[in-house]
Every structure is written in structure tokens, then in C-alpha cells.
C-alpha positions as CSV (number, residue, x, y, z in Angstrom):
1,M,2.7,125.4,66.1
2,A,0.9,122.7,67.9
3,G,-2.4,123.6,69.5
4,S,-1.1,122.8,73.0
5,E,1.8,125.2,72.6
6,L,-0.5,127.9,71.3
7,R,-2.8,127.5,74.4
8,R,0.2,128.0,76.7
9,M,1.4,131.1,74.9
10,S,0.5,134.3,76.8
11,L,0.8,137.8,75.3
12,E,1.8,139.0,78.8
13,E,5.0,136.9,78.5
14,A,5.6,137.5,74.8
15,L,8.7,139.7,74.2
16,P,7.5,141.1,70.8
17,H,4.2,142.1,72.3
18,Q,5.9,143.8,75.3
19,L,8.5,145.6,73.2
20,R,5.7,146.9,71.0
21,R,3.7,148.1,74.0
22,A,6.8,149.7,75.5
23,G,7.6,151.4,72.2
24,Q,4.0,152.8,72.0
25,A,4.2,154.0,75.6
26,W,7.6,155.7,75.0
27,S,6.4,157.3,71.8
28,A,3.4,158.8,73.6
29,L,5.5,160.1,76.6
30,W,8.1,161.5,74.2
31,H,5.5,163.2,72.0
32,Q,4.0,164.9,75.1
33,R,7.3,166.2,76.2
34,V,9.0,166.9,72.9
35,P,6.3,167.3,70.3
36,E,8.5,169.1,67.8
37,L,11.0,166.2,67.4
38,T,10.7,162.5,67.0
39,S,13.1,160.2,68.9
40,P,15.1,159.5,65.7
41,Q,15.3,163.2,64.9
42,F,16.6,163.8,68.4
43,A,19.2,161.1,68.0
44,V,20.4,162.6,64.8
45,L,20.7,166.0,66.4
46,V,22.6,164.6,69.4
47,V,25.0,162.8,67.1
48,L,25.6,166.0,65.1
49,F,26.1,167.9,68.4
50,H,29.0,165.6,69.2
51,H,30.6,165.7,65.8
52,A,31.3,168.8,63.8
53,E,29.9,167.3,60.6
54,L,29.3,163.8,59.2
55,D,28.4,162.2,55.9
56,Q,25.0,160.6,55.8
57,S,26.4,157.0,56.1
58,A,28.3,157.8,59.3
59,L,25.4,159.8,60.7
60,G,23.0,156.9,60.1
61,S,25.3,154.4,61.7
62,L,25.9,156.5,64.8
63,A,22.3,157.4,65.2
64,S,21.1,153.8,64.4
65,V,18.8,155.0,61.7
66,D,18.5,153.1,58.4
67,R,19.4,154.8,55.1
68,S,15.9,155.2,53.7
69,T,14.5,156.6,56.9
70,L,17.6,158.9,57.4
71,T,17.2,160.5,53.9
72,V,13.7,161.6,54.7
73,L,14.6,162.6,58.2
74,V,17.6,164.7,57.2
75,D,15.6,166.4,54.4
76,R,12.9,167.3,57.0
77,L,15.4,168.7,59.5
78,E,17.1,170.6,56.8
79,A,13.8,172.1,55.7
80,D,13.2,173.1,59.3
81,G,16.6,174.9,59.4
82,L,18.0,172.5,62.0
83,L,20.9,171.2,59.9
84,T,22.7,171.9,56.7
85,K,23.9,169.6,53.9
86,T,27.0,170.8,52.0
87,A,29.1,169.1,49.3
88,D,32.4,167.6,50.6
89,P,35.2,169.6,48.9
90,A,37.2,166.4,48.6
91,N,34.3,164.4,47.0
92,R,31.5,166.5,45.5
93,R,29.1,163.5,45.4
94,R,29.4,163.2,49.2
95,R,27.2,165.4,51.4
96,L,28.4,166.6,54.8
97,I,25.7,167.2,57.4
98,A,26.1,169.7,60.3
99,L,23.9,171.2,63.0
100,T,22.8,174.8,62.6
101,S,22.6,177.3,65.5
102,R,18.8,176.8,65.3
103,G,19.3,173.1,65.5
104,R,21.5,173.4,68.5
105,D,18.8,175.6,70.2
106,R,16.1,173.1,69.4
107,L,18.3,170.3,70.7
108,E,19.0,172.1,73.9
109,R,15.3,172.6,74.6
110,A,14.5,169.0,73.7
111,A,17.4,167.7,75.8
112,E,16.0,169.5,78.9
113,E,12.7,167.8,78.4
114,A,14.4,164.4,77.7
115,L,16.2,164.7,81.0
116,L,13.0,165.5,82.8
117,L,11.4,162.5,81.2
118,H,14.3,160.3,82.2
119,G,13.9,161.6,85.8
120,E,10.2,160.8,85.8
121,L,11.0,157.2,84.6
122,G,13.7,157.0,87.2
123,D,11.1,157.9,89.9
124,L,8.7,155.3,88.5
125,F,11.2,152.4,88.2
126,G,14.0,153.5,90.5
127,E,17.2,154.6,88.9
128,P,19.0,151.2,89.2
129,D,16.1,149.4,87.4
130,L,16.0,152.1,84.8
131,Q,19.7,151.8,84.1
132,R,19.4,148.0,83.9
133,L,16.5,148.4,81.4
134,I,18.6,150.8,79.3
135,A,21.6,148.3,79.5
136,L,19.4,145.4,78.4
137,L,17.8,147.3,75.5
138,R,21.3,148.4,74.4
139,R,22.4,144.8,74.4
140,L,19.4,143.8,72.4
141,G,19.9,146.6,69.9
142,D,23.6,145.7,69.6
143,V,22.9,142.0,69.0
144,L,20.1,142.2,66.6
145,P,21.9,143.9,63.7
146,A,24.6,141.2,63.9
147,V,22.0,138.4,63.9
148,A,20.2,140.0,61.0
149,R,23.4,139.9,58.9
150,T,24.2,136.3,59.8
151,P,23.1,133.9,57.0
152,D,21.0,130.8,58.1
């Protein structure tokens, strides 16, 4: 990068910097409201709430959690009694993951806090801006996996 371009670069206008800052702010807010679950754990529980049971591949895809992270996350949630892993009767090598009643209870409490947090952010930004932010982040999240798979 040429020196003149570097001098014009501002962290305040740099997308990676602002995404990182926003991620840190969200993590801190989330941890204050829902200290017993991380955002990815919450996503996994929400997906399982909407599906009776899923194999790990489908769960990871629907929750947008990569395979290596999901393995550790599922093991932790299972150890906490929030979900179960059972062998698929049709394919014993395949594990089916389901929400337990304890997991449903934890999710319901966390969802209440998540809705309160959403409301606070709606008050801060205004609901239309918050919905626009969510839509833009969804678009970014949907585009990036496709870009990452595209060879140069």
C-alpha cells in the first residue's frame, strides 16, 4: 500500500475495525444479559427448538457454526444436560442431537433476556434502523460463505 493511501485510511471508516468493535460490544451486552450461554450456544438451542432432532452437519449449517466449533459446543451443552446425542437407528455412525427439557427451560429464560436486549437496542437505534442493521448483517453473512468458496 502506498504511503499516501495509508495516510488517508481511517479506522473510523474501516469496516473490519467497526465489525470487530460491534462484535465486542455485542458480546459484552450478551454476557451481561445471558451469562450462562454464548451467542453460538443460544443459536444451536434455538435451531433445535424448531427441529425435533438434527444431525450435527444440519445443525451446524442452520446455526451457522463451523464443524470444529460445533463439536466442542455440542459436547459442552450435552455435559450441561441441555441436549442429547443419540445414534441414528438408520445409520449408527450418525448422531442425532435434540433439546432436553432442561435445555428448553434454559432457552426460554435466555430468549426472554434476548428479547429485552433487542428492545433496548431498538430504543437506542430506533426499530427501523435496528431492522436495517440486522438485514445488512444477514446479507453480509449470506454473501461471505459464497465468496470464501469461490476460487480466485
